[in-house]
N, CA, C and O atoms as a printed pandas DataFrame, in Angstrom:
     atom_number atom_name residue_name chain_id  residue_number  x_coord  y_coord  z_coord
0              1         N          MET        A               1  -67.396  116.942  -30.961
1              2        CA          MET        A               1  -67.605  116.131  -32.137
2              3         C          MET        A               1  -68.260  114.823  -31.707
3              4         O          MET        A               1  -67.924  114.265  -30.662
4              5         N          VAL        A               2  -69.169  114.353  -32.496
5              6        CA          VAL        A               2  -69.851  113.112  -32.217
6              7         C          VAL        A               2  -68.973  111.952  -32.667
7              8         O          VAL        A               2  -68.429  111.970  -33.771
8              9         N          LEU        A               3  -68.837  110.944  -31.811
9             10        CA          LEU        A               3  -67.921  109.839  -32.067
10            11         C          LEU        A               3  -68.205  109.121  -33.381
11            12         O          LEU        A               3  -67.274  108.696  -34.067
12            13         N          GLU        A               4  -69.488  108.980  -33.741
13            14        CA          GLU        A               4  -69.776  108.244  -34.977
14            15         C          GLU        A               4  -69.226  108.944  -36.220
15            16         O          GLU        A               4  -69.175  108.340  -37.291
16            17         N          ASN        A               5  -68.816  110.201  -36.093
17            18        CA          ASN        A               5  -68.208  110.904  -37.223
18            19         C          ASN        A               5  -66.719  110.618  -37.365
19            20         O          ASN        A               5  -66.095  111.064  -38.328
20            21         N          ILE        A               6  -66.145  109.886  -36.425
21            22        CA          ILE        A               6  -64.733  109.526  -36.504
22            23         C          ILE        A               6  -64.640  108.171  -37.184
23            24         O          ILE        A               6  -65.166  107.186  -36.666
24            25         N          PRO        A               7  -63.971  108.100  -38.354
25            26        CA          PRO        A               7  -63.908  106.839  -39.086
26            27         C          PRO        A               7  -63.271  105.728  -38.262
27            28         O          PRO        A               7  -62.210  105.910  -37.665
28            29         N          ASN        A               8  -63.933  104.572  -38.237
29            30        CA          ASN        A               8  -63.403  103.353  -37.618
30            31         C          ASN        A               8  -63.014  103.499  -36.155
31            32         O          ASN        A               8  -62.152  102.765  -35.674
32            33         N          ALA        A               9  -63.627  104.425  -35.444
33            34        CA          ALA        A               9  -63.275  104.609  -34.035
34            35         C          ALA        A               9  -64.137  103.721  -33.150
35            36         O          ALA        A               9  -65.341  103.580  -33.367
36            37         N          GLU        A              10  -63.516  103.145  -32.178
37            38        CA          GLU        A              10  -64.210  102.409  -31.139
38            39         C          GLU        A              10  -63.753  103.031  -29.823
39            40         O          GLU        A              10  -62.659  103.589  -29.739
40            41         N          ILE        A              11  -64.581  102.933  -28.817
41            42        CA          ILE        A              11  -64.190  103.488  -27.523
42            43         C          ILE        A              11  -63.961  102.347  -26.542
43            44         O          ILE        A              11  -64.798  101.457  -26.394
44            45         N          ALA        A              12  -62.826  102.391  -25.886
45            46        CA          ALA        A              12  -62.513  101.424  -24.840
46            47         C          ALA        A              12  -62.526  102.184  -23.520
47            48         O          ALA        A              12  -61.688  103.060  -23.306
48            49         N          PHE        A              13  -63.462  101.865  -22.634
49            50        CA          PHE        A              13  -63.567  102.546  -21.353
50            51         C          PHE        A              13  -62.747  101.800  -20.312
51            52         O          PHE        A              13  -62.803  100.574  -20.218
52            53         N          THR        A              14  -61.996  102.547  -19.544
53            54        CA          THR        A              14  -61.222  101.986  -18.449
54            55         C          THR        A              14  -61.460  102.859  -17.224
55            56         O          THR        A              14  -62.125  103.891  -17.310
56            57         N          GLU        A              15  -60.922  102.449  -16.100
57            58        CA          GLU        A              15  -61.066  103.263  -14.901
58            59         C          GLU        A              15  -60.350  104.597  -15.056
59            60         O          GLU        A              15  -60.740  105.581  -14.427
60            61         N          GLU        A              16  -59.300  104.648  -15.887
61            62        CA          GLU        A              16  -58.528  105.862  -16.091
62            63         C          GLU        A              16  -59.177  106.816  -17.098
63            64         O          GLU        A              16  -58.837  107.999  -17.127
64            65         N          GLY        A              17  -60.085  106.333  -17.903
65            66        CA          GLY        A              17  -60.691  107.171  -18.937
66            67         C          GLY        A              17  -61.033  106.341  -20.157
67            68         O          GLY        A              17  -61.521  105.218  -20.031
68            69         N          TYR        A              18  -60.784  106.880  -21.327
69            70        CA          TYR        A              18  -61.102  106.156  -22.544
70            71         C          TYR        A              18  -60.056  106.466  -23.608
71            72         O          TYR        A              18  -59.352  107.473  -23.543
72            73         N          ASP        A              19  -59.977  105.580  -24.578
73            74        CA          ASP        A              19  -59.101  105.753  -25.737
74            75         C          ASP        A              19  -59.901  105.439  -26.984
75            76         O          ASP        A              19  -60.644  104.458  -27.014
76            77         N          ALA        A              20  -59.757  106.266  -28.024
77            78        CA          ALA        A              20  -60.355  105.944  -29.322
78            79         C          ALA        A              20  -59.370  105.028  -30.031
79            80         O          ALA        A              20  -58.199  105.374  -30.185
80            81         N          ILE        A              21  -59.835  103.865  -30.463
81            82        CA          ILE        A              21  -58.966  102.894  -31.125
82            83         C          ILE        A              21  -59.688  102.322  -32.321
83            84         O          ILE        A              21  -60.917  102.404  -32.320
84            85         N          PRO        A              22  -59.098  101.776  -33.299
85            86        CA          PRO        A              22  -57.674  101.786  -33.586
86            87         C          PRO        A              22  -57.308  103.000  -34.440
87            88         O          PRO        A              22  -58.185  103.753  -34.862
88            89         N          TYR        A              23  -56.041  103.183  -34.687
89            90        CA          TYR        A              23  -55.565  104.240  -35.572
90            91         C          TYR        A              23  -55.443  103.635  -36.961
91            92         O          TYR        A              23  -54.427  103.018  -37.283
92            93         N          ASP        A              24  -56.449  103.803  -37.772
93            94        CA          ASP        A              24  -56.517  103.187  -39.092
94            95         C          ASP        A              24  -56.040  104.188  -40.144
95            96         O          ASP        A              24  -56.762  105.121  -40.495
96            97         N          LEU        A              25  -54.811  103.986  -40.645
97            98        CA          LEU        A              25  -54.247  104.926  -41.623
98            99         C          LEU        A              25  -55.059  104.998  -42.909
99           100         O          LEU        A              25  -55.059  106.030  -43.579
100          101         N          SER        A              26  -55.748  103.921  -43.263
101          102        CA          SER        A              26  -56.565  103.957  -44.484
102          103         C          SER        A              26  -57.745  104.915  -44.335
103          104         O          SER        A              26  -58.288  105.384  -45.336
104          105         N          ALA        A              27  -58.147  105.208  -43.101
105          106        CA          ALA        A              27  -59.262  106.129  -42.864
106          107         C          ALA        A              27  -58.923  107.559  -43.256
107          108         O          ALA        A              27  -59.820  108.363  -43.510
108          109         N          ILE        A              28  -57.640  107.879  -43.307
109          110        CA          ILE        A              28  -57.227  109.254  -43.596
110          111         C          ILE        A              28  -57.669  109.690  -44.990
111          112         O          ILE        A              28  -57.990  110.860  -45.199
112          113         N          ASP        A              29  -57.687  108.772  -45.933
113          114        CA          ASP        A              29  -58.114  109.090  -47.295
114          115         C          ASP        A              29  -59.564  108.701  -47.561
115          116         O          ASP        A              29  -60.003  108.686  -48.711
116          117         N          SER        A              30  -60.306  108.389  -46.505
117          118        CA          SER        A              30  -61.685  107.941  -46.679
118          119         C          SER        A              30  -62.609  109.108  -47.035
119          120         O          SER        A              30  -62.277  110.278  -46.845
120          121         N          GLU        A              31  -63.759  108.749  -47.550
121          122        CA          GLU        A              31  -64.779  109.737  -47.896
122          123         C          GLU        A              31  -65.235  110.501  -46.652
123          124         O          GLU        A              31  -65.448  111.712  -46.712
124          125         N          LYS        A              32  -65.386  109.803  -45.529
125          126        CA          LYS        A              32  -65.817  110.449  -44.289
126          127         C          LYS        A              32  -64.785  111.468  -43.804
127          128         O          LYS        A              32  -65.140  112.567  -43.377
128          129         N          MET        A              33  -63.506  111.093  -43.875
129          130        CA          MET        A              33  -62.462  112.005  -43.403
130          131         C          MET        A              33  -62.379  113.225  -44.309
131          132         O          MET        A              33  -62.212  114.345  -43.827
132          133         N          ASN        A              34  -62.495  113.019  -45.614
133          134        CA          ASN        A              34  -62.480  114.154  -46.545
134          135         C          ASN        A              34  -63.681  115.065  -46.316
135          136         O          ASN        A              34  -63.560  116.286  -46.408
136          137         N          ALA        A              35  -64.839  114.479  -46.017
137          138        CA          ALA        A              35  -66.023  115.286  -45.702
138          139         C          ALA        A              35  -65.802  116.070  -44.412
139          140         O          ALA        A              35  -66.237  117.215  -44.295
140          141         N          TYR        A              36  -65.126  115.452  -43.445
141          142        CA          TYR        A              36  -64.801  116.128  -42.191
142          143         C          TYR        A              36  -63.863  117.308  -42.453
143          144         O          TYR        A              36  -64.079  118.396  -41.919
144          145         N          PHE        A              37  -62.825  117.105  -43.270
145          146        CA          PHE        A              37  -61.912  118.191  -43.615
146          147         C          PHE        A              37  -62.664  119.320  -44.327
147          148         O          PHE        A              37  -62.442  120.497  -44.043
148          149         N          ASP        A              38  -63.552  118.954  -45.251
149          150        CA          ASP        A              38  -64.350  119.964  -45.964
150          151         C          ASP        A              38  -65.208  120.775  -44.995
151          152         O          ASP        A              38  -65.358  121.987  -45.151
152          153         N          LEU        A              39  -65.767  120.098  -43.996
153          154        CA          LEU        A              39  -66.581  120.770  -42.989
154          155         C          LEU        A              39  -65.734  121.737  -42.161
155          156         O          LEU        A              39  -66.178  122.843  -41.853
156          157         N          LEU        A              40  -64.530  121.327  -41.805
157          158        CA          LEU        A              40  -63.631  122.218  -41.075
158          159         C          LEU        A              40  -63.324  123.462  -41.905
159          160         O          LEU        A              40  -63.339  124.581  -41.391
160          161         N          ILE        A              41  -63.045  123.258  -43.191
161          162        CA          ILE        A              41  -62.736  124.382  -44.079
162          163         C          ILE        A              41  -63.942  125.309  -44.216
163          164         O          ILE        A              41  -63.822  126.528  -44.097
164          165         N          GLU        A              42  -65.090  124.716  -44.465
165          166        CA          GLU        A              42  -66.321  125.492  -44.656
166          167         C          GLU        A              42  -66.624  126.366  -43.436
167          168         O          GLU        A              42  -67.079  127.501  -43.584
168          169         N          ASN        A              43  -66.377  125.849  -42.251
169          170        CA          ASN        A              43  -66.680  126.575  -41.022
170          171         C          ASN        A              43  -65.491  127.358  -40.476
171          172         O          ASN        A              43  -65.551  127.929  -39.388
172          173         N          LYS        A              44  -64.391  127.372  -41.267
173          174        CA          LYS        A              44  -63.168  128.082  -40.860
174          175         C          LYS        A              44  -62.712  127.651  -39.456
175          176         O          LYS        A              44  -62.305  128.467  -38.630
176          177         N          THR        A              45  -62.798  126.342  -39.228
177          178        CA          THR        A              45  -62.411  125.764  -37.946
178          179         C          THR        A              45  -60.926  125.432  -37.962
179          180         O          THR        A              45  -60.419  124.868  -38.931
180          181         N          VAL        A              46  -60.244  125.777  -36.900
181          182        CA          VAL        A              46  -58.810  125.514  -36.787
182          183         C          VAL        A              46  -58.618  124.151  -36.129
183          184         O          VAL        A              46  -59.153  123.892  -35.051
184          185         N          LEU        A              47  -57.852  123.285  -36.784
185          186        CA          LEU        A              47  -57.526  121.974  -36.237
186          187         C          LEU        A              47  -56.451  122.133  -35.171
187          188         O          LEU        A              47  -55.374  122.667  -35.439
188          189         N          ASP        A              48  -56.739  121.682  -33.997
189          190        CA          ASP        A              48  -55.794  121.726  -32.881
190          191         C          ASP        A              48  -55.046  120.393  -32.870
191          192         O          ASP        A              48  -55.450  119.452  -32.186
192          193         N          ALA        A              49  -53.967  120.321  -33.624
193          194        CA          ALA        A              49  -53.294  119.054  -33.883
194          195         C          ALA        A              49  -52.618  118.458  -32.646
195          196         O          ALA        A              49  -52.749  117.259  -32.399
196          197         N          LYS        A              50  -51.910  119.259  -31.876
197          198        CA          LYS        A              50  -51.236  118.806  -30.656
198          199         C          LYS        A              50  -50.405  117.540  -30.875
199          200         O          LYS        A              50  -50.552  116.566  -30.137
200          201         N          LEU        A              51  -49.546  117.551  -31.871
201          202        CA          LEU        A              51  -48.710  116.387  -32.148
202          203         C          LEU        A              51  -47.838  116.005  -30.959
203          204         O          LEU        A              51  -47.563  114.825  -30.738
204          205         N          ILE        A              52  -47.415  116.977  -30.214
205          206        CA          ILE        A              52  -46.487  116.732  -29.109
206          207         C          ILE        A              52  -47.108  115.875  -28.012
207          208         O          ILE        A              52  -46.392  115.173  -27.298
208          209         N          VAL        A              53  -48.420  115.925  -27.873
209          210        CA          VAL        A              53  -49.099  115.138  -26.844
210          211         C          VAL        A              53  -48.839  113.649  -27.047
211          212         O          VAL        A              53  -48.678  112.908  -26.077
212          213         N          TYR        A              54  -48.798  113.209  -28.299
213          214        CA          TYR        A              54  -48.591  111.791  -28.584
214          215         C          TYR        A              54  -47.179  111.320  -28.260
215          216         O          TYR        A              54  -46.953  110.123  -28.080
216          217         N          LEU        A              55  -46.227  112.247  -28.184
217          218        CA          LEU        A              55  -44.863  111.859  -27.817
218          219         C          LEU        A              55  -44.791  111.429  -26.360
219          220         O          LEU        A              55  -43.881  110.698  -25.969
220          221         N          ASP        A              56  -45.742  111.879  -25.558
221          222        CA          ASP        A              56  -45.783  111.520  -24.140
222          223         C          ASP        A              56  -46.476  110.177  -23.910
223          224         O          ASP        A              56  -46.695  109.785  -22.764
224          225         N          THR        A              57  -46.820  109.476  -24.977
225          226        CA          THR        A              57  -47.494  108.184  -24.850
226          227         C          THR        A              57  -46.595  107.093  -25.408
227          228         O          THR        A              57  -45.544  107.367  -25.988
228          229         N          ASP        A              58  -47.019  105.871  -25.227
229          230        CA          ASP        A              58  -46.289  104.738  -25.792
230          231         C          ASP        A              58  -46.899  104.301  -27.116
231          232         O          ASP        A              58  -46.576  103.228  -27.624
232          233         N          SER        A              59  -47.772  105.117  -27.673
233          234        CA          SER        A              59  -48.511  104.723  -28.869
234          235         C          SER        A              59  -47.832  105.229  -30.135
235          236         O          SER        A              59  -48.064  106.355  -30.576
236          237         N          GLU        A              60  -46.991  104.380  -30.708
237          238        CA          GLU        A              60  -46.365  104.744  -31.981
238          239         C          GLU        A              60  -47.424  104.914  -33.066
239          240         O          GLU        A              60  -47.301  105.779  -33.933
240          241         N          GLU        A              61  -48.471  104.077  -33.011
241          242        CA          GLU        A              61  -49.573  104.209  -33.974
242          243         C          GLU        A              61  -50.245  105.576  -33.841
243          244         O          GLU        A              61  -50.574  106.211  -34.844
244          245         N          GLY        A              62  -50.446  106.023  -32.608
245          246        CA          GLY        A              62  -51.071  107.323  -32.373
246          247         C          GLY        A              62  -50.230  108.464  -32.909
247          248         O          GLY        A              62  -50.754  109.421  -33.477
248          249         N          ILE        A              63  -48.920  108.358  -32.725
249          250        CA          ILE        A              63  -48.004  109.378  -33.228
250          251         C          ILE        A              63  -48.096  109.462  -34.750
251          252         O          ILE        A              63  -48.270  110.544  -35.310
252          253         N          ILE        A              64  -47.979  108.321  -35.409
253          254        CA          ILE        A              64  -48.012  108.285  -36.881
254          255         C          ILE        A              64  -49.366  108.758  -37.393
255          256         O          ILE        A              64  -49.430  109.539  -38.342
256          257         N          PHE        A              65  -50.451  108.291  -36.773
257          258        CA          PHE        A              65  -51.791  108.675  -37.203
258          259         C          PHE        A              65  -51.995  110.179  -37.083
259          260         O          PHE        A              65  -52.504  110.809  -38.010
260          261         N          SER        A              66  -51.603  110.763  -35.953
261          262        CA          SER        A              66  -51.796  112.205  -35.758
262          263         C          SER        A              66  -50.978  113.011  -36.752
263          264         O          SER        A              66  -51.440  114.036  -37.253
264          265         N          GLU        A              67  -49.769  112.556  -37.040
265          266        CA          GLU        A              67  -48.933  113.249  -38.026
266          267         C          GLU        A              67  -49.564  113.200  -39.413
267          268         O          GLU        A              67  -49.614  114.208  -40.119
268          269         N          LYS        A              68  -50.046  112.020  -39.795
269          270        CA          LYS        A              68  -50.617  111.841  -41.138
270          271         C          LYS        A              68  -51.952  112.574  -41.292
271          272         O          LYS        A              68  -52.227  113.147  -42.347
272          273         N          VAL        A              69  -52.780  112.559  -40.247
273          274        CA          VAL        A              69  -54.054  113.291  -40.305
274          275         C          VAL        A              69  -53.784  114.788  -40.433
275          276         O          VAL        A              69  -54.429  115.478  -41.222
276          277         N          THR        A              70  -52.831  115.279  -39.656
277          278        CA          THR        A              70  -52.508  116.709  -39.703
278          279         C          THR        A              70  -51.930  117.086  -41.061
279          280         O          THR        A              70  -52.271  118.131  -41.614
280          281         N          GLU        A              71  -51.063  116.243  -41.595
281          282        CA          GLU        A              71  -50.487  116.506  -42.922
282          283         C          GLU        A              71  -51.586  116.538  -43.992
283          284         O          GLU        A              71  -51.601  117.429  -44.842
284          285         N          LYS        A              72  -52.494  115.573  -43.947
285          286        CA          LYS        A              72  -53.584  115.511  -44.936
286          287         C          LYS        A              72  -54.520  116.715  -44.787
287          288         O          LYS        A              72  -54.940  117.303  -45.784
288          289         N          ALA        A              73  -54.843  117.075  -43.554
289          290        CA          ALA        A              73  -55.706  118.235  -43.325
290          291         C          ALA        A              73  -55.052  119.488  -43.893
291          292         O          ALA        A              73  -55.716  120.303  -44.533
292          293         N          HIS        A              74  -53.776  119.640  -43.664
293          294        CA          HIS        A              74  -53.034  120.793  -44.183
294          295         C          HIS        A              74  -53.049  120.814  -45.713
295          296         O          HIS        A              74  -53.265  121.864  -46.318
296          297         N          GLN        A              75  -52.822  119.663  -46.333
297          298        CA          GLN        A              75  -52.854  119.575  -47.800
298          299         C          GLN        A              75  -54.212  119.984  -48.352
299          300         O          GLN        A              75  -54.295  120.607  -49.410
300          301         N          LYS        A              76  -55.281  119.632  -47.629
301          302        CA          LYS        A              76  -56.637  119.970  -48.076
302          303         C          LYS        A              76  -56.985  121.435  -47.839
303          304         O          LYS        A              76  -57.962  121.935  -48.395
304          305         N          GLY        A              77  -56.186  122.138  -47.008
305          306        CA          GLY        A              77  -56.456  123.546  -46.757
306          307         C          GLY        A              77  -57.065  123.854  -45.403
307          308         O          GLY        A              77  -57.512  124.976  -45.166
308          309         N          VAL        A              78  -57.089  122.867  -44.504
309          310        CA          VAL        A              78  -57.590  123.089  -43.154
310          311         C          VAL        A              78  -56.584  123.960  -42.398
311          312         O          VAL        A              78  -55.376  123.745  -42.492
312          313         N          LEU        A              79  -57.084  124.933  -41.659
313          314        CA          LEU        A              79  -56.215  125.753  -40.820
314          315         C          LEU        A              79  -55.701  124.902  -39.666
315          316         O          LEU        A              79  -56.464  124.157  -39.052
316          317         N          ILE        A              80  -54.406  125.011  -39.370
317          318        CA          ILE        A              80  -53.787  124.228  -38.302
318          319         C          ILE        A              80  -53.324  125.183  -37.210
319          320         O          ILE        A              80  -52.593  126.136  -37.478
320          321         N          GLY        A              81  -53.752  124.925  -35.990
321          322        CA          GLY        A              81  -53.324  125.741  -34.857
322          323         C          GLY        A              81  -52.159  125.088  -34.143
323          324         O          GLY        A              81  -51.993  123.870  -34.197
324          325         N          ALA        A              82  -51.365  125.886  -33.482
325          326        CA          ALA        A              82  -50.235  125.361  -32.710
326          327         C          ALA        A              82  -50.390  125.786  -31.264
327          328         O          ALA        A              82  -50.678  126.943  -30.960
328          329         N          GLY        A              83  -50.194  124.837  -30.399
329          330        CA          GLY        A              83  -50.227  125.088  -28.973
330          331         C          GLY        A              83  -49.552  123.915  -28.311
331          332         O          GLY        A              83  -49.133  122.974  -28.985
332          333         N          SER        A              84  -49.443  123.958  -27.023
333          334        CA          SER        A              84  -48.780  122.850  -26.362
334          335         C          SER        A              84  -49.302  122.651  -24.963
335          336         O          SER        A              84  -49.428  123.600  -24.189
336          337         N          ASP        A              85  -49.605  121.408  -24.645
337          338        CA          ASP        A              85  -49.970  121.008  -23.285
338          339         C          ASP        A              85  -48.793  120.282  -22.656
339          340         O          ASP        A              85  -48.933  119.665  -21.600
340          341         N          SER        A              86  -47.660  120.351  -23.286
341          342        CA          SER        A              86  -46.497  119.590  -22.865
342          343         C          SER        A              86  -45.444  120.497  -22.245
343          344         O          SER        A              86  -45.394  121.697  -22.516
344          345         N          GLU        A              87  -44.622  119.909  -21.422
345          346        CA          GLU        A              87  -43.498  120.644  -20.845
346          347         C          GLU        A              87  -42.495  121.051  -21.921
347          348         O          GLU        A              87  -41.708  121.976  -21.717
348          349         N          LEU        A              88  -42.517  120.370  -23.058
349          350        CA          LEU        A              88  -41.567  120.664  -24.133
350          351         C          LEU        A              88  -41.855  122.008  -24.791
351          352         O          LEU        A              88  -40.943  122.646  -25.318
352          353         N          GLY        A              89  -43.118  122.448  -24.767
353          354        CA          GLY        A              89  -43.447  123.792  -25.188
354          355         C          GLY        A              89  -43.830  124.001  -26.638
355          356         O          GLY        A              89  -43.810  123.086  -27.461
356          357         N          LEU        A              90  -44.178  125.247  -26.913
357          358        CA          LEU        A              90  -44.692  125.658  -28.212
358          359         C          LEU        A              90  -43.684  125.448  -29.339
359          360         O          LEU        A              90  -44.055  124.988  -30.419
360          361         N          PHE        A              91  -42.425  125.776  -29.103
361          362        CA          PHE        A              91  -41.447  125.665  -30.189
362          363         C          PHE        A              91  -41.218  124.215  -30.596
363          364         O          PHE        A              91  -40.956  123.935  -31.765
364          365         N          ALA        A              92  -41.313  123.300  -29.655
365          366        CA          ALA        A              92  -41.210  121.880  -29.992
366          367         C          ALA        A              92  -42.407  121.452  -30.848
367          368         O          ALA        A              92  -42.256  120.685  -31.798
368          369         N          GLU        A              93  -43.601  121.960  -30.499
369          370        CA          GLU        A              93  -44.798  121.654  -31.296
370          371         C          GLU        A              93  -44.665  122.213  -32.715
371          372         O          GLU        A              93  -44.998  121.530  -33.684
372          373         N          LEU        A              94  -44.187  123.437  -32.838
373          374        CA          LEU        A              94  -43.992  124.040  -34.157
374          375         C          LEU        A              94  -43.003  123.225  -34.996
375          376         O          LEU        A              94  -43.201  123.027  -36.195
376          377         N          ARG        A              95  -41.952  122.763  -34.353
377          378        CA          ARG        A              95  -40.956  121.940  -35.061
378          379         C          ARG        A              95  -41.584  120.635  -35.553
379          380         O          ARG        A              95  -41.322  120.210  -36.678
380          381         N          LEU        A              96  -42.398  120.004  -34.732
381          382        CA          LEU        A              96  -43.077  118.777  -35.152
382          383         C          LEU        A              96  -44.024  119.036  -36.320
383          384         O          LEU        A              96  -44.083  118.245  -37.262
384          385         N          LEU        A              97  -44.759  120.133  -36.260
385          386        CA          LEU        A              97  -45.662  120.458  -37.362
386          387         C          LEU        A              97  -44.883  120.635  -38.664
387          388         O          LEU        A              97  -45.355  120.244  -39.731
388          389         N          HIS        A              98  -43.718  121.209  -38.578
389          390        CA          HIS        A              98  -42.877  121.401  -39.764
390          391         C          HIS        A              98  -42.270  120.070  -40.238
391          392         O          HIS        A              98  -42.354  119.736  -41.420
392          393         N          LEU        A              99  -41.675  119.330  -39.338
393          394        CA          LEU        A              99  -40.956  118.113  -39.723
394          395         C          LEU        A              99  -41.874  116.931  -40.022
395          396         O          LEU        A              99  -41.611  116.168  -40.951
396          397         N          LYS        A             100  -42.930  116.772  -39.262
397          398        CA          LYS        A             100  -43.764  115.573  -39.382
398          399         C          LYS        A             100  -45.032  115.783  -40.203
399          400         O          LYS        A             100  -45.447  114.888  -40.940
400          401         N          ALA        A             101  -45.659  116.969  -40.081
401          402        CA          ALA        A             101  -46.889  117.223  -40.813
402          403         C          ALA        A             101  -46.646  118.043  -42.074
403          404         O          ALA        A             101  -47.582  118.385  -42.796
404          405         N          LYS        A             102  -45.381  118.352  -42.329
405          406        CA          LYS        A             102  -44.940  118.987  -43.576
406          407         C          LYS        A             102  -45.435  120.419  -43.778
407          408         O          LYS        A             102  -45.566  120.873  -44.915
408          409         N          LEU        A             103  -45.714  121.139  -42.670
409          410        CA          LEU        A             103  -46.034  122.553  -42.793
410          411         C          LEU        A             103  -44.726  123.294  -43.037
411          412         O          LEU        A             103  -43.678  122.892  -42.533
412          413         N          SER        A             104  -44.784  124.365  -43.802
413          414        CA          SER        A             104  -43.568  125.150  -44.015
414          415         C          SER        A             104  -43.243  125.899  -42.723
415          416         O          SER        A             104  -44.092  126.014  -41.840
416          417         N          ILE        A             105  -42.052  126.394  -42.615
417          418        CA          ILE        A             105  -41.648  127.104  -41.406
418          419         C          ILE        A             105  -42.535  128.320  -41.169
419          420         O          ILE        A             105  -42.889  128.606  -40.026
420          421         N          ILE        A             106  -42.890  129.021  -42.199
421          422        CA          ILE        A             106  -43.703  130.234  -42.068
422          423         C          ILE        A             106  -45.148  129.912  -41.683
423          424         O          ILE        A             106  -45.819  130.719  -41.041
424          425         N          GLU        A             107  -45.620  128.733  -42.078
425          426        CA          GLU        A             107  -46.997  128.359  -41.738
426          427         C          GLU        A             107  -47.098  128.071  -40.259
427          428         O          GLU        A             107  -48.176  127.738  -39.767
């Protein structure tokens, strides 16, 4: 994805890598974000939410932003994939998707 398509994103480069900042909750309901969700739906693209990854960081803003983006994408009809790069595993990710992003247990 091209960075300019991410609403209000700036890149901060460090020796360790980069972070997209800030996590602007108002961007979730923006025209650009809705167009992005529509594009995902149109192309049958699965959103790889990875909510659990943010639990391994100190970024409370990142946690809240990822939960809200995933919840909004789900409400719009975007397919949500579940996987885990964390030691906590797939079932922890599924639980987060249910509790935080409001997916039903069966979804």
